[in-house]
C-alpha positions in Angstrom: 93.7 95.7 83.1 94.4 99.2 83.8 92.4 98.6 87.1 94.6 96.0 88.4 97.8 98.6 87.4 96.1 100.8 89.3 95.6 99.1 92.0 99.1 98.1 92.5 100.6 101.7 92.3 97.9 102.8 95.1 99.1 100.2 97.2 103.2 101.4 97.3 102.3 103.8 99.9 102.6 101.7 103.1 102.3 98.3 103.9 98.8 97.7 105.9 99.6 96.0 108.9 96.4 94.2 110.8 94.9 97.4 112.7 93.9 99.0 109.1 92.0 95.5 108.7 92.5 95.4 104.7 92.8 92.7 102.6 96.4 92.3 101.1 97.1 90.1 98.2 100.1 89.8 96.5 101.1 88.8 92.6 104.1 87.6 90.8 104.4 87.4 87.0 102.7 84.3 86.5 100.0 85.2 89.6 99.5 88.7 87.8 98.3 87.0 84.8 95.4 84.8 86.6 94.4 87.8 88.2 93.4 89.5 85.5 91.3 86.9 84.1 89.6 86.7 87.6 89.1 90.4 88.5 85.7 89.5 90.2 87.5 87.6 93.0 89.0 90.5 94.3 86.0 92.1 94.9 87.3 93.1 98.4 91.0 93.2 97.8 92.3 96.7 99.4 96.0 96.5 98.7 97.5 94.5 95.8 101.6 94.1 96.1 104.4 92.8 94.1 105.1 89.5 95.2 107.7 88.5 92.7 111.2 90.2 91.5 110.7 90.6 88.2 106.9 92.7 88.5 108.8 94.6 90.8 111.5 95.2 88.1 109.3 95.8 85.1 107.4 98.5 87.4 110.6 99.8 88.1 112.1 100.1 84.3 109.0 102.3 83.6 109.3 104.8 86.9 107.5 103.3 89.6 109.2 102.6 93.1 107.8 99.5 93.9 109.2 97.2 96.6 108.5 93.7 97.0 106.6 92.6 99.5 105.6 88.9 99.7 103.7 87.3 102.8 106.6 84.6 103.6 109.5 84.7 106.0 111.7 86.9 103.9 109.5 89.8 104.0 106.3 91.0 106.0 105.2 87.7 107.4 107.4 88.2 110.5 105.8 91.9 110.8 102.7 91.0 110.8 102.7 88.1 113.3 105.3 89.9 115.9 102.6 92.9 115.9 100.2 90.1 116.4 102.0 88.2 119.2 102.2 91.9 121.2 99.1 93.0 120.1 97.4 89.6 121.7 96.2 89.6 118.3 93.9 86.3 117.1 95.1 84.4 114.2 93.5 82.2 111.6 95.3 80.0 108.8 93.4 78.5 105.9 95.3 76.6 103.2 97.7 73.8 102.0 96.7 70.5 101.6 95.1 68.6 104.9 97.4 68.7 107.8 100.1 71.7 106.5 97.9 74.6 108.0 98.9 73.0 111.5 102.5 72.0 110.4 102.6 75.1 109.5 101.3 77.0 112.7 103.6 74.3 114.9 106.5 76.3 113.3 105.2 79.5 113.7 104.7 79.3 117.4 108.3 77.9 117.6 109.7 82.0 116.8 106.5 83.3 117.6 105.3 81.3 120.9 102.7 83.7 122.2 101.3 84.2 118.7 97.7 83.3 119.3 96.0 80.7 116.3 92.8 80.1 117.5 92.1 78.4 113.9 93.6 76.2 111.2 92.0 74.3 108.3 93.5 73.1 104.9 92.5 74.8 101.3 90.5 71.8 100.4 86.8 71.9 100.8 84.4 68.9 99.9 82.2 70.9 98.1 80.2 74.5 98.2 78.6 73.7 101.9 82.1 72.7 103.7 83.6 75.9 102.4 80.3 77.5 103.4 80.8 76.3 106.8 84.3 77.3 107.3 83.5 80.7 106.7 80.6 80.6 109.2 82.9 79.4 111.2 85.2 82.4 110.9 82.8 84.6 111.0 81.5 83.4 114.8 85.2 83.1 115.6 86.0 86.2 114.8 89.8 86.5 114.4 91.7 89.6 113.9 93.9 87.9 111.0 93.2 85.4 108.6 96.2 84.0 106.5 95.0 82.3 103.2 97.0 80.1 101.0 95.4 78.2 98.2 96.6 79.9 95.3 95.3 83.0 93.1 92.2 83.6 92.3 90.8 81.1 95.4 92.5 82.7 98.2 90.9 86.0 97.0 87.7 84.8 96.5 87.9 83.2 100.2 89.0 86.6 101.7 86.7 88.4 99.6 83.4 86.0 100.8 84.5 86.1 103.8 84.3 90.1 104.3 80.6 89.5 102.7 79.9 86.9 105.5 80.3 89.4 108.2 84.1 89.2 109.2 85.8 92.5 109.9 89.8 91.3 110.3 92.6 92.2 108.2 93.4 89.2 105.6 96.3 88.1 103.9 97.1 85.7 101.2 100.4 83.9 100.9 99.8 81.2 98.0 102.3 78.3 99.0 104.1 80.1 102.1 102.2 76.9 104.5 103.4 74.5 102.5 106.5 75.6 102.1 106.8 76.3 105.9 105.7 73.0 106.6 108.1 71.1 104.5 111.6 73.5 104.9 110.9 75.2 107.6 110.6 78.6 108.8 113.8 79.6 106.5 112.6 77.9 103.1 115.3 80.4 101.2 118.5 80.1 101.5 119.8 83.4 103.0 122.5 84.2 99.8 119.3 83.5 97.6 117.0 85.7 99.1 119.6 88.5 99.3 120.5 88.0 95.6 116.5 88.1 94.8 117.4 84.3 93.2 114.0 82.8 95.3 112.6 82.2 91.8 115.6 79.3 91.3 115.4 78.0 94.4 111.5 77.5 93.8 112.4 75.4 90.5 114.9 73.9 92.2 112.5 72.5 95.2 109.8 71.9 92.9 111.0 71.1 89.1 107.2 71.2 88.3 107.1 75.3 88.6 110.3 75.6 85.1 107.3 76.4 83.0 105.8 79.1 85.3 109.6 80.5 85.5 110.4 80.4 82.0 107.1 80.0 79.3 105.1 82.1 81.5 107.4 84.8 81.3 106.5 85.8 77.7 102.5 85.3 78.5 103.2 88.2 81.4 105.2 90.7 79.2 102.5 90.4 76.4 99.9 91.7 79.1 101.8 93.6 81.5 102.5 95.8 78.5 99.4 95.8 77.1 97.9 96.8 80.5 100.3 99.7 81.0 99.5 101.4 78.4 95.5 101.2 78.9 96.8 102.4 82.1 98.5 105.4 80.6 95.6 106.1 78.2 93.6 106.7 81.3 96.0 108.8 83.0 95.8 111.1 80.4 
């Protein structure tokens, strides 16, 4: 998947703020493997940033100064929310189990009291009709920003379908950010673990079911990434 490598490297020139009306997503070593099998879901994605520190490190080892960016409180979420608050931009939240987006919204408003959240909905739908109805509703409301947390590739596909429906705002994927905020508050990661880039270790502690993702799945990532990078280099020469 030389294309995936290229989009990541093309996204390193700067983070897309809401005024650019771009769709941005964030990959770690696990979601990278999922993304390369579902590139159709990325039809409308403009930027792909490196969320996981492992993915960043591999790009850096190959000579590319890739910065870790993630839509959570350790990275770009506060910047986006503060900008939206200052400029009076409307925000929609879609993702998580029923009730999670509502709880996350209340948490966000504690720190950003003037954030204009106009819509919140879970990331689970009662079939295609229900999903299409939510997309139609969002297109009608036309929020400036949509933050979507469903996991790859569902969140990317949702934002792509939303844009295809006529919505023209800025979209950001956020994985499990709503769930983490609803359960753990605005500062989900201990400050010292964030500083040492040990967020992955805290995720294992908080959600032991993820241990395979951060151990066994790393080897699958290495095979995929190196294969993709070789293909990228061949096309670049």
